[in-house]
Backbone as a chain_set.jsonl record, in Angstrom:
{"seq": "MRAYVSLWSADLLALGDAVEALADVVDGFHIDVFDGHRTRELLFGPDLVAALRRRTTALLDVHLMVTDPAYWADRFADAGADMITVHMGPGIDIDATLERIRDLGCQPSLGLETHQGIGQAVAHFPAVSRVLVLGTAIGVRGVGLDPATAGRVASLAEARGSTGDRPLLVVDGGIRRHTVPALAAAGTDGVVPGSLVFDAQDPRKAVAEIKALT", "coords": {"N": [[0.81, -1.26, 0.133], [0.575, 2.05, -1.317], [1.373, 5.071, 0.419], [0.84, 8.665, 0.383], [1.281, 11.884, 2.066], [-0.973, 13.63, 3.42], [-0.003, 17.257, 3.395], [-1.809, 19.094, 4.719], [-2.867, 17.937, 6.812], [-0.613, 18.442, 8.71], [1.573, 20.212, 11.133], [1.709, 23.407, 9.946], [2.974, 25.567, 10.878], [5.541, 24.109, 10.611], [6.02, 22.769, 8.824], [8.409, 21.833, 7.074], [10.116, 20.57, 8.626], [8.505, 18.361, 9.483], [8.04, 17.044, 6.05], [10.76, 17.024, 6.182], [10.799, 14.771, 8.272], [9.801, 12.504, 7.672], [10.486, 12.002, 4.63], [12.038, 9.837, 3.834], [10.228, 7.697, 4.228], [7.768, 7.846, 2.929], [5.52, 7.621, -0.084], [5.333, 9.817, -1.21], [4.008, 13.58, -0.955], [1.445, 14.694, 0.129], [-0.253, 17.613, -1.56], [-2.71, 19.704, -1.04], [-4.537, 22.133, -2.998], [-6.766, 24.831, -2.737], [-9.272, 26.913, -4.296], [-10.656, 28.852, -3.323], [-13.308, 29.128, -4.914], [-14.206, 26.412, -6.652], [-13.858, 25.156, -4.221], [-14.979, 26.3, -0.905], [-12.786, 27.269, 0.236], [-9.172, 28.315, 1.176], [-5.838, 27.182, 0.295], [-2.79, 25.856, -0.107], [0.048, 27.212, -2.372], [1.715, 27.824, -5.224], [4.018, 28.947, -4.775], [4.93, 27.274, -2.051], [5.161, 24.985, -3.326], [7.214, 25.121, -4.458], [9.425, 25.8, -2.499], [8.859, 23.919, -1.152], [10.219, 21.544, -3.041], [12.693, 22.716, -2.787], [13.568, 21.503, -0.562], [13.458, 18.503, -0.571], [13.549, 15.764, -2.234], [11.15, 14.326, -2.257], [8.275, 12.545, -3.975], [6.142, 15.189, -5.118], [2.825, 15.84, -4.472], [0.231, 16.994, -6.249], [-2.57, 18.469, -6.023], [-5.232, 19.307, -7.582], [-8.165, 21.749, -6.641], [-9.953, 23.514, -8.133], [-11.066, 25.903, -10.083], [-9.977, 26.634, -12.789], [-7.843, 24.312, -14.021], [-6.339, 24.424, -15.904], [-5.122, 26.127, -16.121], [-3.464, 26.298, -13.838], [-2.162, 24.093, -13.801], [0.464, 24.341, -15.547], [1.4, 26.606, -13.513], [2.315, 25.391, -11.322], [3.492, 23.067, -11.873], [5.514, 24.355, -13.29], [6.685, 25.19, -10.627], [7.497, 22.633, -9.338], [6.076, 20.349, -8.998], [5.793, 17.021, -9.449], [3.232, 15.162, -9.577], [-0.052, 15.857, -10.816], [-3.419, 16.003, -9.897], [-6.143, 16.59, -11.409], [-9.83, 17.606, -11.622], [-12.505, 16.481, -13.195], [-15.249, 18.593, -14.561], [-18.101, 21.6, -15.086], [-17.397, 23.599, -17.814], [-14.355, 22.24, -17.829], [-11.76, 21.113, -20.151], [-11.411, 18.313, -19.521], [-9.509, 16.177, -21.092], [-7.746, 17.845, -22.516], [-6.437, 18.777, -20.686], [-5.664, 16.773, -19.252], [-3.625, 15.708, -20.973], [-1.815, 18.151, -21.199], [-0.893, 18.266, -18.614], [0.999, 15.841, -18.972], [2.507, 16.848, -20.883], [4.042, 18.758, -19.828], [5.559, 17.278, -18.58], [4.946, 16.153, -15.652], [3.14, 13.464, -13.902], [0.053, 12.63, -14.88], [-3.064, 12.466, -13.147], [-6.165, 11.739, -12.207], [-9.118, 13.383, -10.738], [-11.7, 11.11, -8.996], [-14.948, 12.434, -7.747], [-16.971, 11.827, -5.025], [-19.641, 11.646, -5.742], [-19.685, 11.175, -8.889], [-19.758, 9.034, -11.386], [-18.062, 5.87, -11.488], [-17.815, 5.067, -14.451], [-16.771, 7.263, -15.585], [-14.299, 7.802, -14.649], [-12.958, 5.397, -15.598], [-13.611, 5.791, -18.345], [-10.936, 7.467, -18.924], [-8.753, 6.175, -18.193], [-6.771, 5.444, -20.151], [-5.371, 7.724, -20.591], [-4.3, 8.776, -17.746], [-2.184, 8.38, -15.364], [-3.036, 7.855, -12.739], [-6.102, 7.384, -10.496], [-7.612, 9.322, -8.236], [-9.592, 8.621, -6.122], [-12.122, 9.967, -4.516], [-12.6, 9.652, -0.721], [-14.613, 11.421, 0.552], [-16.803, 14.675, 0.467], [-15.022, 17.234, -1.407], [-12.765, 19.18, -0.425], [-13.054, 19.38, 2.504], [-12.285, 17.963, 6.066], [-11.662, 15.517, 8.605], [-14.004, 14.169, 8.527], [-15.985, 11.054, 8.106], [-15.145, 8.781, 6.089], [-16.547, 7.801, 3.025], [-19.453, 4.979, 2.821], [-19.275, 3.998, 0.22], [-17.124, 3.826, -0.711], [-14.875, 1.674, -0.65], [-16.651, -0.392, -2.417], [-16.481, 1.24, -5.083], [-13.753, 1.571, -5.469], [-13.468, -1.566, -5.645], [-14.95, -1.922, -8.329], [-13.471, -0.115, -10.332], [-10.893, -1.318, -9.757], [-11.523, -3.788, -11.321], [-12.517, -3.165, -13.633], [-9.924, -2.097, -14.436], [-8.72, -4.206, -14.687], [-10.361, -5.405, -16.842], [-9.981, -3.571, -18.953], [-6.762, -3.817, -19.554], [-5.513, -1.266, -19.15], [-3.633, 0.369, -16.233], [-4.214, 2.661, -14.396], [-3.049, 3.56, -11.216], [-4.51, 3.224, -7.791], [-6.149, 5.199, -5.596], [-7.287, 6.155, -2.449], [-8.333, 9.383, -1.281], [-9.393, 11.0, 1.514], [-11.145, 10.632, 4.43], [-9.531, 8.58, 5.615], [-8.373, 6.32, 8.196], [-7.275, 4.098, 10.794], [-9.105, 2.177, 11.015], [-10.21, 1.821, 8.439], [-8.453, 1.494, 6.424], [-7.497, -1.343, 6.046], [-10.036, -2.52, 5.154], [-10.25, -1.206, 2.626], [-7.58, -1.72, 0.811], [-8.251, -4.867, 0.855], [-10.176, -4.519, -1.142], [-8.93, -3.336, -3.16], [-7.04, -1.011, -3.475], [-4.366, 0.596, -4.516], [-3.276, 2.621, -2.962], [-3.009, 5.136, -0.208], [-4.131, 8.186, 1.048], [-3.072, 9.406, 3.52], [-3.599, 11.574, 6.645], [-4.522, 13.267, 9.167], [-4.0, 10.273, 10.667], [-1.297, 10.017, 10.25], [-0.215, 12.285, 11.085], [-1.377, 12.737, 13.736], [-0.255, 10.945, 15.147], [1.826, 9.204, 17.202], [3.859, 8.148, 16.703], [5.054, 9.418, 13.747], [6.286, 7.935, 11.726], [6.345, 5.045, 12.253], [3.209, 5.094, 11.713], [3.225, 5.411, 8.962], [4.641, 3.402, 8.188], [3.216, 1.25, 8.893], [0.87, 1.685, 7.205], [1.77, 1.091, 4.97], [2.493, -1.688, 5.034], [0.594, -2.663, 4.595], [-1.801, -5.005, 1.85]], "CA": [[-0.428, -0.075, -0.089], [1.145, 3.327, -1.054], [1.134, 6.398, 1.381], [1.046, 10.243, -0.186], [0.998, 12.027, 3.54], [-1.062, 15.114, 3.197], [0.438, 18.431, 4.564], [-2.995, 19.597, 5.065], [-2.794, 17.784, 8.723], [0.738, 18.553, 9.436], [1.838, 21.633, 11.554], [1.768, 24.545, 8.948], [4.384, 26.13, 11.136], [6.347, 23.453, 10.625], [6.361, 21.509, 7.476], [10.035, 21.557, 6.628], [10.41, 19.333, 9.82], [7.54, 17.293, 8.76], [8.886, 16.395, 4.974], [12.678, 16.042, 6.44], [11.038, 13.68, 9.166], [9.37, 11.598, 6.725], [10.502, 11.739, 3.359], [12.316, 8.677, 2.961], [9.479, 6.486, 4.381], [6.156, 8.136, 2.347], [5.68, 7.497, -1.615], [4.924, 11.124, -1.503], [3.868, 14.413, 0.1], [-0.107, 15.305, -1.241], [-0.539, 18.714, -1.4], [-3.91, 20.191, -1.313], [-4.862, 23.458, -3.465], [-8.211, 25.28, -2.881], [-9.04, 28.399, -4.721], [-12.003, 29.713, -2.702], [-14.538, 28.806, -5.663], [-14.254, 25.251, -6.389], [-14.33, 24.732, -2.655], [-14.935, 27.957, -0.009], [-11.275, 27.525, 1.408], [-7.997, 28.837, 0.499], [-5.287, 26.292, 0.665], [-1.271, 26.032, -0.297], [-0.051, 27.762, -3.323], [2.517, 27.278, -6.04], [5.297, 29.336, -3.97], [4.777, 26.464, -1.37], [5.571, 23.333, -3.64], [8.499, 25.477, -4.858], [9.793, 25.69, -1.202], [9.414, 21.845, -0.429], [10.754, 21.485, -4.208], [14.43, 22.875, -2.941], [13.781, 20.919, 0.525], [13.012, 17.272, -0.637], [13.471, 14.678, -3.453], [10.352, 13.218, -2.66], [7.401, 13.113, -5.106], [4.967, 16.085, -4.838], [1.583, 14.883, -5.088], [-0.646, 18.412, -6.243], [-4.14, 18.38, -5.607], [-5.9, 20.824, -7.997], [-9.823, 21.659, -6.81], [-9.945, 24.725, -8.434], [-11.697, 25.882, -11.42], [-9.289, 26.504, -13.737], [-7.0, 23.392, -13.572], [-5.279, 23.911, -16.702], [-3.699, 27.291, -15.526], [-2.888, 26.226, -12.4], [-1.334, 23.085, -13.836], [1.358, 25.17, -15.753], [2.165, 27.338, -12.464], [2.675, 24.074, -10.126], [4.595, 22.16, -12.786], [6.655, 25.41, -12.562], [7.02, 25.265, -9.08], [8.359, 21.584, -9.307], [5.381, 19.24, -8.767], [5.661, 15.821, -10.017], [2.02, 14.716, -10.249], [-0.965, 16.795, -10.526], [-4.472, 15.669, -10.206], [-7.723, 17.385, -11.998], [-11.327, 17.157, -11.718], [-13.948, 16.987, -14.593], [-16.511, 19.636, -14.616], [-18.635, 22.657, -15.914], [-16.197, 24.467, -18.706], [-12.812, 21.908, -18.087], [-11.734, 19.986, -21.272], [-10.355, 17.186, -19.12], [-8.416, 15.418, -21.818], [-6.831, 18.286, -23.263], [-5.783, 19.542, -19.414], [-4.415, 15.79, -18.805], [-2.723, 15.808, -22.115], [-0.847, 19.248, -21.071], [0.08, 17.517, -17.473], [1.677, 14.84, -19.569], [3.397, 17.258, -22.049], [4.624, 19.813, -18.759], [6.468, 16.243, -17.622], [4.194, 15.544, -14.675], [2.472, 12.759, -13.922], [-1.204, 13.339, -14.788], [-4.1, 12.01, -12.453], [-7.58, 12.168, -12.411], [-9.284, 13.223, -9.318], [-13.133, 11.157, -8.95], [-15.926, 12.777, -6.578], [-18.109, 10.683, -4.497], [-20.854, 11.613, -6.795], [-19.359, 10.99, -10.059], [-19.944, 7.959, -11.454], [-16.822, 5.123, -12.087], [-17.236, 4.803, -15.755], [-16.573, 8.652, -15.928], [-12.769, 7.372, -14.634], [-12.667, 4.402, -16.88], [-13.032, 6.063, -19.826], [-9.661, 8.104, -18.795], [-7.82, 5.192, -17.499], [-5.232, 5.179, -21.146], [-4.609, 9.4, -20.436], [-3.864, 8.884, -16.64], [-1.294, 7.701, -14.332], [-3.613, 7.435, -11.32], [-7.244, 7.855, -10.248], [-7.951, 9.446, -7.154], [-10.874, 8.36, -5.422], [-12.6, 10.702, -3.04], [-13.905, 9.128, 0.018], [-15.466, 12.613, 0.951], [-16.613, 15.439, -0.519], [-13.651, 17.556, -1.166], [-12.68, 20.363, 0.656], [-13.359, 18.908, 4.02], [-11.529, 17.005, 6.47], [-12.493, 15.369, 9.805], [-15.208, 13.167, 8.53], [-16.039, 9.693, 7.982], [-15.374, 7.776, 5.004], [-18.154, 7.28, 2.514], [-19.076, 3.766, 3.004], [-19.342, 3.163, -0.953], [-15.975, 3.507, -1.261], [-14.464, 0.463, -1.193], [-17.225, -1.126, -3.764], [-16.038, 1.671, -5.974], [-12.507, 1.037, -5.93], [-13.606, -2.787, -6.193], [-15.34, -1.507, -9.358], [-12.428, 0.274, -10.507], [-9.764, -2.598, -10.519], [-12.371, -4.626, -12.119], [-12.401, -2.558, -15.295], [-8.646, -1.627, -14.797], [-8.264, -6.187, -15.277], [-10.809, -5.673, -18.371], [-9.17, -2.883, -20.056], [-5.149, -3.527, -19.454], [-4.747, -0.188, -18.507], [-3.116, 0.071, -15.095], [-3.55, 3.592, -13.211], [-3.113, 3.242, -9.621], [-6.296, 3.436, -7.359], [-5.8, 5.877, -4.883], [-8.323, 6.852, -1.895], [-8.339, 10.226, -0.56], [-10.178, 11.422, 2.496], [-11.658, 9.347, 5.542], [-8.794, 7.533, 5.896], [-8.622, 6.171, 9.488], [-6.728, 3.109, 11.199], [-10.182, 1.108, 10.816], [-10.902, 2.089, 6.941], [-7.041, 1.234, 5.602], [-7.638, -2.325, 5.517], [-11.091, -2.403, 3.873], [-9.639, -0.162, 1.179], [-6.621, -2.405, 0.642], [-8.586, -5.242, 0.417], [-10.849, -3.74, -2.498], [-7.918, -3.42, -4.422], [-6.664, 0.03, -3.299], [-3.104, 0.768, -4.307], [-2.427, 3.53, -1.654], [-4.324, 6.06, 0.327], [-3.679, 9.973, 1.415], [-3.178, 9.778, 4.966], [-3.363, 13.248, 7.232], [-4.623, 12.753, 10.762], [-3.098, 9.043, 10.844], [0.072, 10.047, 10.535], [0.867, 13.187, 11.995], [-1.63, 12.535, 15.609], [0.163, 9.659, 15.708], [2.926, 9.516, 18.171], [5.519, 8.322, 15.977], [4.434, 9.357, 12.502], [6.969, 7.469, 10.664], [5.399, 4.126, 12.494], [2.374, 5.101, 11.166], [3.089, 5.492, 7.606], [5.301, 1.957, 7.855], [1.973, 0.192, 8.949], [0.326, 1.516, 6.374], [2.613, 0.389, 3.285], [2.588, -3.055, 4.951], [-1.329, -3.341, 4.016], [-1.699, -5.244, 0.686]], "C": [[1.105, 1.285, -0.027], [0.786, 4.395, -0.264], [1.58, 7.447, 0.706], [0.466, 11.18, 1.004], [0.456, 13.33, 2.701], [-0.958, 16.152, 3.809], [-0.424, 18.779, 4.778], [-3.134, 19.727, 6.829], [-1.861, 18.225, 9.427], [0.583, 20.373, 10.095], [2.246, 22.496, 10.993], [3.41, 25.216, 9.184], [5.743, 25.591, 11.252], [7.215, 22.24, 9.604], [7.297, 21.286, 6.846], [10.569, 20.453, 7.391], [9.421, 18.501, 9.602], [8.145, 16.568, 7.773], [9.969, 15.871, 5.778], [12.263, 14.784, 7.657], [10.559, 12.408, 8.354], [9.522, 11.342, 5.078], [11.03, 10.542, 2.939], [11.382, 7.453, 3.877], [7.844, 6.528, 3.519], [6.676, 7.786, 0.967], [5.622, 9.102, -2.011], [4.1, 11.94, -0.929], [2.611, 15.326, -0.78], [-0.382, 16.518, -0.747], [-1.927, 19.334, -1.867], [-4.175, 21.462, -2.21], [-6.245, 23.576, -3.58], [-8.373, 26.654, -3.192], [-9.875, 29.163, -4.384], [-12.967, 29.459, -3.589], [-14.653, 27.302, -6.118], [-14.443, 24.524, -4.643], [-14.486, 26.46, -2.133], [-13.978, 27.613, 0.561], [-10.659, 27.606, 0.324], [-7.465, 27.711, 0.803], [-3.972, 26.141, -0.497], [-1.427, 26.9, -2.093], [1.187, 27.127, -4.106], [4.145, 28.084, -5.16], [5.581, 28.229, -2.821], [5.494, 25.275, -1.863], [6.58, 23.802, -4.456], [9.575, 25.198, -3.959], [10.245, 24.402, -0.719], [10.241, 21.286, -1.876], [12.359, 21.413, -3.825], [14.449, 22.179, -1.504], [13.759, 18.962, 0.504], [13.179, 17.043, -2.558], [12.253, 13.913, -3.758], [9.46, 13.939, -3.577], [6.419, 14.189, -4.512], [3.876, 15.831, -5.655], [0.574, 15.948, -5.194], [-1.896, 18.104, -6.294], [-4.528, 19.341, -6.1], [-7.234, 20.738, -7.749], [-9.74, 23.085, -6.994], [-10.745, 24.525, -9.571], [-11.277, 26.276, -12.696], [-7.677, 25.754, -13.789], [-6.255, 23.68, -14.553], [-4.386, 25.246, -16.264], [-3.032, 27.34, -14.583], [-2.307, 24.963, -12.727], [0.093, 23.571, -14.586], [2.158, 25.843, -14.447], [2.497, 26.165, -11.516], [3.438, 22.945, -10.492], [6.062, 22.905, -12.693], [7.713, 25.637, -11.428], [8.126, 23.683, -8.774], [7.572, 20.424, -8.952], [5.769, 18.084, -9.742], [4.107, 14.759, -10.607], [1.233, 15.568, -9.618], [-2.299, 16.245, -11.226], [-5.459, 16.543, -10.353], [-8.849, 16.591, -11.442], [-11.872, 17.207, -12.853], [-15.024, 18.162, -13.713], [-16.897, 20.349, -15.297], [-17.306, 23.13, -16.527], [-14.807, 23.211, -18.341], [-12.956, 20.902, -19.113], [-10.968, 19.73, -20.583], [-9.407, 16.629, -19.93], [-7.607, 16.209, -22.004], [-6.162, 19.043, -21.359], [-4.575, 18.047, -18.945], [-3.243, 16.028, -19.488], [-1.381, 16.832, -21.84], [-0.035, 19.0, -20.09], [1.339, 17.035, -17.95], [2.916, 15.645, -20.152], [4.463, 18.193, -20.724], [5.649, 18.528, -17.895], [6.232, 15.782, -16.014], [3.176, 13.913, -15.153], [0.751, 13.009, -13.98], [-2.035, 12.108, -13.983], [-5.185, 12.451, -12.384], [-8.497, 12.143, -10.948], [-11.244, 12.231, -9.28], [-14.152, 11.61, -7.467], [-16.802, 11.533, -6.158], [-19.096, 10.384, -5.305], [-21.364, 11.474, -8.31], [-19.167, 9.406, -10.28], [-18.31, 7.04, -12.152], [-16.41, 4.995, -13.78], [-16.805, 6.333, -16.139], [-14.635, 8.46, -15.49], [-12.401, 6.349, -15.499], [-12.274, 4.369, -18.075], [-11.607, 7.403, -20.109], [-8.744, 7.328, -18.234], [-6.38, 5.382, -18.636], [-4.351, 6.566, -20.783], [-4.162, 9.258, -18.983], [-2.634, 7.758, -15.929], [-1.864, 7.211, -12.709], [-4.896, 8.203, -11.215], [-7.109, 8.163, -8.93], [-9.067, 9.526, -6.675], [-11.109, 9.058, -4.194], [-13.529, 9.921, -2.243], [-14.917, 9.92, 0.71], [-15.701, 13.205, 0.12], [-15.059, 16.378, -0.276], [-13.916, 19.276, -0.402], [-12.812, 20.517, 1.897], [-12.398, 17.845, 4.532], [-12.164, 16.893, 8.301], [-13.831, 14.382, 9.655], [-14.921, 11.911, 7.809], [-16.21, 9.238, 6.712], [-16.623, 7.215, 4.381], [-18.14, 5.816, 2.396], [-19.631, 3.022, 1.766], [-18.321, 2.939, -1.419], [-15.21, 2.61, -1.724], [-15.133, -0.362, -2.378], [-16.799, -0.112, -4.392], [-14.816, 1.565, -6.386], [-12.52, -0.582, -6.449], [-13.53, -2.793, -7.795], [-14.065, -1.249, -10.346], [-11.322, -0.474, -10.957], [-10.439, -3.731, -11.078], [-12.172, -4.221, -13.149], [-11.013, -2.478, -15.338], [-8.059, -3.265, -15.317], [-8.74, -6.332, -16.768], [-10.096, -4.947, -19.29], [-7.257, -3.125, -20.23], [-4.792, -1.776, -19.131], [-4.467, -0.127, -16.996], [-3.091, 1.225, -14.343], [-3.646, 3.295, -11.796], [-4.255, 3.735, -9.235], [-5.747, 3.881, -6.087], [-6.722, 6.463, -3.837], [-7.589, 8.0, -1.016], [-9.685, 10.677, 0.424], [-11.226, 10.013, 3.444], [-10.867, 8.247, 5.667], [-8.11, 7.41, 7.461], [-7.728, 4.636, 9.774], [-7.958, 2.123, 10.775], [-10.554, 0.98, 9.217], [-9.894, 1.52, 5.764], [-7.509, 0.094, 5.289], [-8.74, -2.99, 5.135], [-10.896, -1.917, 2.61], [-8.345, -1.169, 0.58], [-7.415, -3.81, -0.226], [-9.458, -5.126, -0.624], [-10.139, -3.856, -3.58], [-7.298, -2.106, -4.657], [-4.819, -0.082, -3.358], [-2.294, 1.523, -3.208], [-3.508, 4.5, -1.1], [-3.401, 7.605, 0.536], [-4.241, 9.961, 2.655], [-3.037, 11.261, 5.463], [-3.111, 13.166, 8.556], [-4.074, 11.584, 11.148], [-2.133, 9.018, 10.989], [0.45, 11.582, 10.925], [-0.269, 13.666, 13.223], [-0.941, 11.525, 15.388], [1.303, 9.802, 16.139], [4.128, 8.882, 17.931], [4.613, 8.19, 14.615], [5.375, 7.994, 11.268], [6.306, 5.706, 10.741], [4.407, 3.899, 12.0], [2.176, 4.786, 9.69], [3.392, 3.691, 7.511], [4.078, 0.986, 7.761], [0.787, 0.76, 7.841], [0.666, 0.657, 4.955], [2.771, -0.946, 3.447], [1.505, -3.847, 4.631], [-0.991, -3.973, 2.777], [-2.924, -5.683, 0.87]], "O": [[2.063, 1.435, 0.732], [-0.418, 4.638, -0.337], [2.746, 7.362, 0.322], [-0.757, 11.314, 1.023], [1.008, 13.915, 1.769], [-1.668, 16.295, 4.804], [-0.05, 19.319, 5.819], [-3.322, 20.621, 7.654], [-2.01, 18.449, 10.628], [-0.12, 21.318, 9.737], [3.405, 22.734, 11.332], [4.401, 25.363, 8.47], [6.749, 26.131, 11.712], [8.176, 21.472, 9.575], [7.183, 20.48, 5.922], [11.309, 19.574, 6.948], [9.988, 17.412, 9.524], [8.774, 15.563, 8.104], [10.161, 14.686, 6.052], [13.115, 13.959, 7.989], [11.108, 11.325, 8.558], [8.781, 10.608, 4.425], [10.678, 10.07, 1.858], [11.917, 6.377, 4.142], [7.016, 5.618, 3.472], [7.875, 7.652, 0.722], [5.893, 9.466, -3.155], [3.248, 11.362, -0.253], [2.645, 16.125, -1.716], [-0.743, 16.622, 0.425], [-2.17, 19.422, -3.071], [-3.472, 22.195, -1.515], [-6.945, 22.811, -4.243], [-7.787, 27.534, -2.562], [-10.012, 30.218, -5.003], [-14.002, 29.57, -2.933], [-15.75, 26.966, -5.672], [-15.097, 23.57, -4.221], [-14.209, 27.483, -2.758], [-14.192, 27.581, 1.773], [-10.946, 27.322, -0.839], [-8.147, 26.958, 1.498], [-4.22, 26.317, -1.69], [-2.435, 27.113, -2.766], [1.657, 26.054, -3.727], [5.218, 27.482, -5.135], [6.784, 28.27, -2.563], [6.262, 24.614, -1.164], [6.983, 22.983, -5.282], [10.545, 24.53, -4.318], [11.264, 23.938, -0.208], [11.045, 20.401, -1.583], [13.15, 20.56, -4.23], [15.6, 22.254, -1.074], [14.029, 18.291, 1.499], [13.022, 17.73, -3.568], [12.027, 13.199, -4.735], [9.499, 15.11, -3.957], [5.936, 13.978, -3.4], [3.781, 15.661, -6.87], [-0.141, 15.979, -4.193], [-2.079, 17.035, -6.877], [-4.402, 20.402, -5.487], [-7.829, 19.859, -8.371], [-9.468, 23.821, -6.045], [-11.096, 23.44, -10.034], [-12.055, 26.287, -13.65], [-6.615, 26.361, -13.651], [-5.135, 23.216, -14.342], [-3.163, 25.267, -16.123], [-2.145, 28.157, -14.337], [-1.766, 24.526, -11.711], [1.041, 23.013, -14.034], [3.37, 25.669, -14.32], [3.385, 26.586, -10.774], [3.922, 22.086, -9.756], [7.163, 22.507, -12.312], [8.877, 26.023, -11.325], [9.2, 23.673, -8.172], [8.205, 19.434, -8.587], [6.059, 18.403, -10.895], [3.969, 13.999, -11.566], [1.373, 16.033, -8.486], [-2.474, 16.046, -12.428], [-5.692, 17.314, -9.422], [-8.895, 15.448, -10.988], [-11.614, 18.182, -13.56], [-15.329, 18.328, -12.532], [-16.396, 20.262, -16.418], [-16.253, 23.081, -15.891], [-13.899, 23.698, -19.015], [-13.845, 20.051, -19.158], [-9.901, 20.34, -20.525], [-8.291, 16.574, -19.413], [-6.466, 15.796, -21.796], [-5.311, 19.931, -21.37], [-3.407, 18.057, -18.556], [-2.166, 16.402, -19.023], [-0.225, 16.524, -22.13], [1.171, 19.234, -20.154], [2.447, 17.463, -17.628], [4.08, 15.279, -19.994], [5.683, 18.157, -20.887], [6.304, 18.747, -16.876], [7.068, 15.218, -15.309], [2.744, 13.488, -16.225], [0.246, 13.611, -13.032], [-1.709, 10.934, -14.158], [-5.315, 13.67, -12.495], [-8.578, 11.162, -10.209], [-12.111, 13.026, -9.645], [-14.0, 11.106, -6.354], [-17.179, 10.567, -6.821], [-19.464, 9.25, -5.613], [-22.471, 11.547, -8.844], [-18.549, 8.673, -9.507], [-17.625, 7.493, -13.069], [-15.295, 4.879, -14.288], [-16.449, 6.418, -17.314], [-13.819, 9.083, -16.169], [-11.395, 6.536, -16.184], [-11.448, 3.74, -18.738], [-11.392, 8.034, -21.143], [-7.801, 7.921, -17.711], [-5.225, 5.451, -18.218], [-3.125, 6.628, -20.691], [-3.152, 9.961, -18.98], [-2.453, 6.557, -16.13], [-1.33, 6.505, -11.853], [-5.002, 9.352, -11.644], [-6.477, 7.336, -8.273], [-9.652, 10.603, -6.784], [-10.539, 8.882, -3.118], [-14.662, 9.549, -2.549], [-15.867, 9.436, 1.325], [-15.269, 12.93, -0.999], [-14.257, 16.275, 0.652], [-14.818, 20.046, -0.073], [-12.72, 21.612, 2.451], [-11.815, 17.031, 3.816], [-12.785, 17.711, 8.98], [-14.504, 13.962, 10.596], [-13.94, 11.689, 7.099], [-17.324, 9.262, 6.189], [-17.465, 6.472, 4.883], [-17.126, 5.258, 1.976], [-20.218, 1.942, 1.821], [-18.162, 2.131, -2.334], [-14.825, 2.556, -2.892], [-14.432, -0.939, -3.21], [-15.837, -0.822, -4.686], [-14.611, 1.458, -7.595], [-11.824, -0.945, -7.397], [-12.648, -3.309, -8.483], [-13.697, -2.157, -11.091], [-10.825, -0.439, -12.083], [-9.734, -4.715, -11.299], [-11.51, -4.974, -13.863], [-10.619, -2.831, -16.45], [-7.166, -3.441, -16.145], [-8.157, -6.931, -17.672], [-9.613, -5.459, -20.3], [-6.64, -2.501, -21.093], [-3.653, -1.366, -18.91], [-5.339, -0.762, -16.402], [-2.171, 1.268, -13.527], [-4.62, 2.642, -11.422], [-4.979, 4.468, -9.908], [-4.972, 3.155, -5.464], [-7.141, 7.536, -4.27], [-6.623, 7.811, -0.276], [-10.839, 10.653, -0.004], [-11.736, 8.944, 3.109], [-11.313, 7.108, 5.808], [-7.392, 8.319, 7.88], [-7.541, 4.014, 8.728], [-7.593, 1.169, 10.088], [-11.194, -0.003, 8.844], [-10.217, 1.192, 4.622], [-8.076, 0.111, 4.196], [-8.545, -4.136, 4.729], [-11.475, -2.346, 1.612], [-8.486, -1.159, -0.643], [-7.346, -3.962, -1.445], [-9.358, -6.204, -1.209], [-10.474, -4.31, -4.674], [-6.966, -1.844, -5.813], [-4.123, -0.655, -2.52], [-1.195, 1.274, -2.714], [-4.664, 4.585, -1.517], [-2.256, 7.881, 0.179], [-5.377, 10.304, 2.983], [-2.431, 12.086, 4.78], [-2.02, 13.042, 9.112], [-3.483, 11.742, 12.217], [-1.646, 8.188, 11.757], [1.647, 11.851, 11.018], [-0.157, 14.802, 13.683], [-1.828, 10.764, 15.773], [2.012, 10.583, 15.504], [5.158, 8.938, 18.603], [3.784, 7.317, 14.357], [4.939, 7.424, 10.267], [5.888, 5.123, 9.741], [4.201, 2.733, 11.663], [1.26, 4.105, 9.23], [2.646, 2.881, 6.96], [3.901, 0.154, 6.871], [-0.234, 0.078, 7.756], [0.021, -0.098, 4.227], [3.109, -1.624, 2.477], [1.365, -5.057, 4.451], [0.125, -3.651, 2.371], [-3.557, -6.159, -0.072]]}, "num_chains": 1, "name": "protein.A"}
């Protein structure tokens, strides 16, 4: 099981220390980006990613929850992102945006929200390195995992087997000690833990326990 640890749950006044403490055990650092429009929050920008890039060689996993992902993809790629997740939505040319992310030298990832059918993600399997399955509504934290999430992952894993395309399936939202095993059993390749890691007495051990699951 891969662990892309969410820096939203870290001590924001000590992000550099958090990155240095975990860089050698995580599969990447997950950086949520909110523009105040697609979500009613503001969070993280290109300057932070540039600062992180100077601090670590770990994969920087940028999750764009914004109204203009094509514009922001360029900005975050220039700042040093390695993987960029974008969402489908009104006015968004998702095919062109995913292609642009790949052209920028980043891994394209598609976010699948809780209300969106899995067929929408399957249609884009050939164009993405990862499907980020949302286990909660976007822009929130501290809420439970949508109970349909494991079943959605299982269906995506089945579709992946039949299409021959092999994007990673990673779940973001509602990641708790008791939810991770069921997600692993459903075929999840990785999760985006936040408080599960940063609220732990030993964050490195928490990451190791996640990664030990198959």
